[in-house]
C-alpha positions as CSV (number, residue, x, y, z in Angstrom):
1,M,24.8,-5.2,7.7
2,R,23.4,-7.4,10.5
3,E,22.9,-11.1,10.1
4,F,19.3,-12.4,9.5
5,G,17.9,-15.6,10.9
6,T,15.2,-17.8,9.4
7,L,12.4,-15.9,11.2
8,D,13.7,-12.6,10.1
9,V,13.7,-13.8,6.5
10,L,10.2,-15.1,6.7
11,L,8.8,-12.0,8.4
12,S,10.5,-9.8,5.9
13,M,9.2,-11.8,2.9
14,T,5.7,-11.8,4.3
15,G,5.7,-8.1,5.1
16,R,6.8,-7.3,1.5
17,A,4.5,-9.9,-0.1
18,L,1.3,-8.6,1.3
19,P,1.3,-5.2,-0.3
20,A,2.9,-6.5,-3.5
21,V,0.5,-9.3,-3.9
22,A,-2.8,-8.3,-2.2
23,A,-2.9,-4.5,-2.3
24,S,-3.3,-1.8,-4.8
25,P,0.0,0.0,-4.3
26,A,0.5,3.8,-4.6
27,A,3.1,5.1,-7.0
28,A,5.6,7.9,-6.1
29,R,5.5,9.0,-9.8
30,P,2.4,9.6,-11.9
31,S,1.6,6.9,-14.4
32,P,2.7,7.6,-17.9
33,A,-0.8,6.6,-19.0
34,L,-2.1,9.8,-17.5
35,S,-0.6,11.8,-20.4
36,V,-2.4,9.7,-23.0
37,A,-6.0,10.3,-24.0
38,P,-8.5,7.5,-23.2
39,D,-8.4,4.8,-25.8
40,E,-10.6,1.9,-24.5
41,A,-13.4,2.8,-26.9
42,E,-11.1,2.2,-29.9
43,M,-10.2,-1.3,-28.8
44,T,-12.0,-4.5,-29.7
45,A,-12.9,-7.1,-27.1
46,A,-10.1,-9.3,-28.4
47,D,-7.6,-6.4,-28.2
48,R,-8.7,-5.7,-24.6
49,R,-8.2,-9.3,-23.6
50,H,-4.8,-9.5,-25.2
51,A,-3.6,-6.2,-23.7
52,G,-4.9,-7.3,-20.3
53,S,-3.0,-10.6,-20.5
54,L,0.2,-8.8,-21.5
55,M,-0.2,-6.3,-18.6
56,R,-0.8,-9.2,-16.2
57,V,2.5,-10.7,-17.3
58,N,4.1,-7.3,-16.7
59,H,2.4,-7.0,-13.3
60,V,3.8,-10.4,-12.4
61,G,7.3,-9.2,-13.4
62,E,6.9,-6.3,-11.0
63,V,5.7,-8.5,-8.2
64,C,8.8,-10.6,-8.7
65,A,11.0,-7.4,-8.8
66,Q,9.7,-6.5,-5.3
67,A,10.6,-9.9,-4.0
68,L,13.9,-10.1,-5.8
69,Y,15.2,-6.7,-4.5
70,E,14.0,-7.5,-1.0
71,G,15.9,-10.8,-1.0
72,Q,19.0,-9.1,-2.4
73,A,18.9,-6.1,-0.1
74,M,18.4,-8.3,3.0
75,F,21.9,-9.8,2.6
76,A,23.8,-7.0,0.8
77,R,27.1,-6.5,2.5
78,D,28.0,-3.0,1.3
79,P,25.7,-0.2,2.4
80,A,26.1,1.3,-1.1
81,T,24.8,-1.9,-2.7
82,H,21.9,-1.9,-0.2
83,T,21.0,1.8,-1.1
84,L,21.2,1.0,-4.9
85,L,18.8,-1.9,-4.4
86,R,16.4,0.1,-2.3
87,Q,16.3,3.0,-4.8
88,A,15.7,0.6,-7.7
89,A,13.0,-1.1,-5.7
90,Q,11.2,2.2,-5.3
91,E,11.0,2.7,-9.0
92,E,9.8,-0.9,-9.4
93,S,7.0,-0.1,-6.9
94,D,5.9,2.6,-9.3
95,H,5.8,0.0,-12.1
96,L,3.8,-2.3,-9.8
97,A,1.2,0.4,-9.2
98,W,1.0,1.4,-12.9
99,T,0.5,-2.1,-14.2
100,R,-2.1,-2.9,-11.5
101,E,-4.0,0.3,-12.4
102,R,-3.9,-0.6,-16.1
103,L,-5.1,-4.1,-15.3
104,D,-8.1,-2.6,-13.5
105,Q,-8.8,-0.3,-16.4
106,L,-8.7,-3.2,-18.9
107,G,-11.0,-5.3,-16.7
108,A,-8.2,-7.9,-16.2
109,S,-7.2,-9.6,-13.0
110,P,-3.8,-10.1,-11.4
111,S,-2.2,-13.6,-11.7
112,L,-3.6,-16.2,-9.4
113,L,-0.1,-17.4,-8.9
114,N,1.4,-14.2,-7.6
115,P,2.2,-15.6,-4.1
116,L,4.2,-18.4,-5.8
117,W,6.0,-16.0,-8.1
118,F,6.8,-13.7,-5.1
119,A,8.2,-16.5,-2.9
120,G,10.3,-17.9,-5.8
121,A,11.8,-14.5,-6.7
122,F,12.5,-13.7,-3.0
123,F,14.6,-16.8,-2.4
124,M,16.4,-16.3,-5.8
125,G,17.3,-12.8,-4.7
126,A,18.5,-14.0,-1.3
127,L,20.6,-16.8,-2.9
128,A,22.2,-14.4,-5.3
129,S,23.0,-12.0,-2.5
130,R,24.6,-14.7,-0.4
131,L,27.1,-15.2,-3.2
132,G,28.4,-11.7,-2.6
133,D,27.5,-8.2,-3.7
134,R,29.2,-8.4,-7.1
135,A,27.5,-11.6,-8.0
136,S,24.2,-10.2,-6.7
137,L,24.5,-7.0,-8.8
138,G,25.5,-9.1,-11.9
139,F,22.4,-11.2,-11.4
140,L,20.3,-8.0,-11.1
141,A,21.8,-6.6,-14.3
142,E,21.1,-9.7,-16.3
143,T,17.6,-9.9,-14.9
144,E,16.9,-6.3,-16.0
145,R,18.4,-6.8,-19.4
146,Q,16.0,-9.8,-19.9
147,V,13.1,-7.7,-18.7
148,E,14.0,-4.9,-21.0
149,Q,14.0,-7.3,-24.0
150,H,10.7,-8.7,-22.8
151,L,9.2,-5.2,-22.6
152,A,10.4,-4.5,-26.1
153,G,8.6,-7.5,-27.3
154,H,5.4,-6.3,-25.6
155,L,5.7,-2.9,-27.4
156,E,5.6,-4.8,-30.6
157,T,2.6,-7.0,-29.8
158,L,0.4,-4.6,-27.7
159,P,-2.6,-3.4,-29.8
160,A,-1.7,-0.1,-31.5
161,Q,-4.8,1.5,-30.1
162,D,-3.7,0.7,-26.5
163,R,-1.7,3.9,-26.2
164,K,-2.0,3.9,-22.4
165,S,-0.4,0.5,-21.9
166,R,2.2,1.3,-24.4
167,A,3.2,4.5,-22.6
168,V,3.5,2.5,-19.3
169,V,5.6,-0.2,-20.9
170,A,7.9,2.3,-22.7
171,Q,8.7,4.1,-19.4
172,M,9.2,0.8,-17.6
173,R,11.7,-0.3,-20.3
174,L,13.7,2.9,-19.8
175,D,13.8,2.4,-16.1
176,E,14.9,-1.3,-16.4
177,A,17.7,-0.4,-18.8
178,R,19.0,2.2,-16.3
179,H,18.8,-0.3,-13.4
180,A,21.0,-2.7,-15.4
181,R,23.5,0.0,-16.2
182,D,23.6,1.1,-12.6
183,A,24.2,-2.5,-11.4
184,E,27.0,-3.0,-13.9
185,M,28.7,0.3,-13.0
186,A,28.5,-0.7,-9.3
187,G,30.7,-3.7,-10.0
188,G,28.2,-6.4,-11.0
189,V,29.8,-9.6,-12.5
190,A,27.9,-11.3,-15.2
191,P,26.4,-14.7,-14.2
192,P,27.8,-17.9,-15.9
193,A,26.2,-18.8,-19.2
194,P,24.3,-21.8,-17.7
195,V,22.7,-19.5,-15.1
196,V,21.7,-17.0,-17.8
197,M,20.1,-19.8,-19.8
198,A,18.2,-21.1,-16.8
199,M,17.0,-17.6,-16.1
200,R,15.6,-17.3,-19.6
201,A,13.9,-20.7,-19.4
202,M,12.2,-19.8,-16.1
203,A,11.1,-16.4,-17.5
204,K,9.4,-18.2,-20.4
205,V,7.5,-20.5,-18.1
206,M,6.4,-17.6,-15.9
207,T,5.4,-15.5,-18.9
208,R,3.3,-18.3,-20.5
209,A,1.6,-19.1,-17.2
210,A,0.9,-15.5,-16.3
211,Y,-0.6,-14.7,-19.7
212,H,-3.5,-17.1,-18.9
213,L,-3.5,-17.2,-15.1
């Protein structure tokens, strides 16, 4: 893989940030919500607000995923690692589109802090990749495990009537679990315990902020 300079990094980050943050992306796979009958009429105003806030958090997670994979792929040394990251990023693009669509349907808006979330995740991905492919893949696996747990929590707290959001989150959870397994099988090394704890702390901050903003 070729070496990237500072300008390359900034241009790449900007090029990926614009569609992830500002656009309504298109998915390669149909949204799982399409297989579920409309349910908005069964939801109270409070249910809609809560579901919209949760899906905003999930949308932020997918904005971060685009940034994270881009930063990691940019500095991946092994072409096989680069390919794995790109393939996973494509599925995360589907998640980004599904969650954005669901936000629109619920009358909720994306996070005002999305540019900040994207920039932070991009540089975290780039830093992890600079430590080597095995460290980068281990960071990816741990990230996806934490996301899977986060999504499981949302399945417990989403309104029962919001079957569309629940269908989207359930498929996302399956995809994230597979990404974690793929990264581990590709040779990912688990991050040190302090790093894992720091990742969990940062995720809590992001989740709480994105729920409201």
